C-alpha positions in Angstrom: -79.2 -7.8 129.5 -81.0 -8.4 126.2 -82.3 -11.9 125.6 -82.7 -13.8 122.4 -86.3 -15.0 122.7 -87.9 -17.6 120.5 -88.7 -16.1 117.1 -86.2 -13.3 117.3 -84.6 -12.5 114.0 -80.8 -12.0 113.8 -79.4 -10.3 110.7 -75.7 -10.9 110.2 -74.4 -8.6 107.5 -71.4 -7.0 106.0 -71.5 -4.5 103.1 -72.0 -7.2 100.5 -74.0 -10.1 102.0 -76.6 -10.7 104.6 -77.8 -13.7 106.5 -81.3 -13.7 107.9 -81.6 -16.0 110.9 -84.5 -16.9 113.3 -84.0 -18.2 116.8 -85.9 -21.5 117.3 -85.3 -21.8 121.1 -84.4 -19.5 123.9 -81.5 -17.4 125.2 -79.9 -20.1 127.2 -79.3 -22.3 124.2 -79.9 -20.3 121.0 -80.6 -22.3 117.9 -80.6 -20.2 114.7 -82.2 -21.4 111.4 -81.4 -19.7 108.1 -84.5 -17.8 106.8 -82.8 -16.2 103.8 -79.4 -15.2 102.3 -78.7 -12.2 100.2 -75.5 -11.5 98.4 -74.4 -8.6 96.1 -71.9 -9.0 93.3 -69.6 -6.1 93.9 -66.4 -6.2 91.8 -63.6 -3.7 92.5 -64.1 -0.1 91.2 -61.5 -0.6 88.4 -63.8 -3.3 86.9 -67.0 -1.1 87.3 -65.9 2.2 85.9 -66.2 2.7 82.1 -64.1 5.9 81.6 -60.9 7.4 82.8 -61.2 10.1 85.5 -61.9 13.6 84.2 -59.5 16.6 84.2 -60.3 20.2 85.0 -58.6 23.4 84.2 -56.5 25.1 86.9 -56.0 28.8 87.4 -52.5 28.7 85.8 -51.8 28.8 82.1 -52.3 25.5 80.3 -52.6 23.6 83.6 -55.0 20.8 84.3 -55.6 18.6 87.3 -57.0 15.1 87.5 -60.3 14.6 89.2 -61.0 11.6 91.5 -62.8 8.8 89.9 -66.1 7.6 91.5 -65.5 4.8 93.9 -68.2 2.4 92.5 -67.3 -0.3 94.9 -67.9 1.9 97.9 -71.2 3.2 96.4 -72.4 -0.3 96.0 -71.6 -1.1 99.6 -73.6 1.9 100.8 -76.5 1.0 98.5 -76.5 -2.5 100.0 -77.4 -1.1 103.4 -80.3 0.8 101.8 -81.5 -2.3 100.0 -81.2 -4.4 103.1 -83.3 -1.8 105.0 -86.0 -2.1 102.3 -86.0 -5.9 102.6 -86.4 -5.7 106.4 -89.2 -3.1 106.0 -91.1 -5.5 103.7 -90.5 -8.4 106.1 -91.7 -6.3 109.1 -94.8 -5.3 107.2 -95.6 -9.0 106.6 -95.2 -9.7 110.3 -92.2 -12.0 109.9 -90.6 -10.8 113.1 -91.4 -8.8 116.3 -87.8 -8.4 117.5 -84.5 -8.0 115.6 -80.8 -8.2 116.4 -78.4 -6.6 114.0 -74.8 -8.0 113.7 -72.4 -6.0 111.5 -69.2 -4.0 111.6 -69.6 -0.6 113.3 -69.4 1.2 109.9 -72.1 -1.1 108.3 -74.3 -0.7 111.4 -74.1 3.1 111.1 -75.1 2.9 107.4 -77.9 0.5 108.2 -79.1 2.4 111.2 -79.4 5.5 109.1 -81.4 3.7 106.4 -83.8 1.8 108.6 -87.5 2.7 108.5 -88.9 3.6 111.9 -91.1 0.5 111.9 -88.0 -1.7 111.7 -85.9 0.5 114.0 -88.5 0.1 116.7 -88.1 -3.7 116.5 -84.3 -3.7 117.0 -83.6 -5.0 120.5 -79.8 -5.2 120.2 -76.8 -4.4 117.9 -73.6 -6.5 117.9 -70.7 -4.5 116.3 -68.8 -7.5 114.8 -68.3 -8.9 111.4 -69.5 -12.5 111.6 -70.6 -13.2 108.0 -67.9 -15.8 107.3 -68.4 -17.7 110.6 -70.3 -21.0 110.8 -73.8 -20.9 112.2 -72.9 -22.5 115.6 -70.2 -19.9 116.1 -72.6 -17.1 115.3 -75.0 -18.5 117.9 -72.3 -18.6 120.6 -70.8 -15.2 119.8 -74.1 -13.3 119.6 -75.2 -14.9 123.0 -71.8 -14.0 124.5 -72.0 -10.4 123.3 -75.5 -9.9 124.6 -74.6 -11.5 128.0 -71.6 -9.1 128.2 -73.7 -6.0 127.4 
């Protein structure tokens, strides 16, 4: 069982926002304080693309096929994990945390795990595969504790 010790950081994120929390107490009665919040403005792809999708010639006479447009919204989500990884790396270098718990959906956890620097990855003591970004702080405390107790 992983315990949330005093000073442990908990990062609750989805692909557009992140909440950086620090545990002030112990595992029995976790009390998180907000250290920082990050949010990315990520409008739908239709509002981000400037041009229509391209067309390419097919093998038949006078035939063309449409090409898929870039999914700018999805690209921004993937970039958010890389940006978050860089923020955590900078915080780890400053000595802001010794242990870290990541809370995100499985897909976001995968993107984040792939982007983490080794120095940060070594400080990760647990991962909670849930989306809790829109939950109140007291519910996040209870749900994270419950997930770690069940693991």
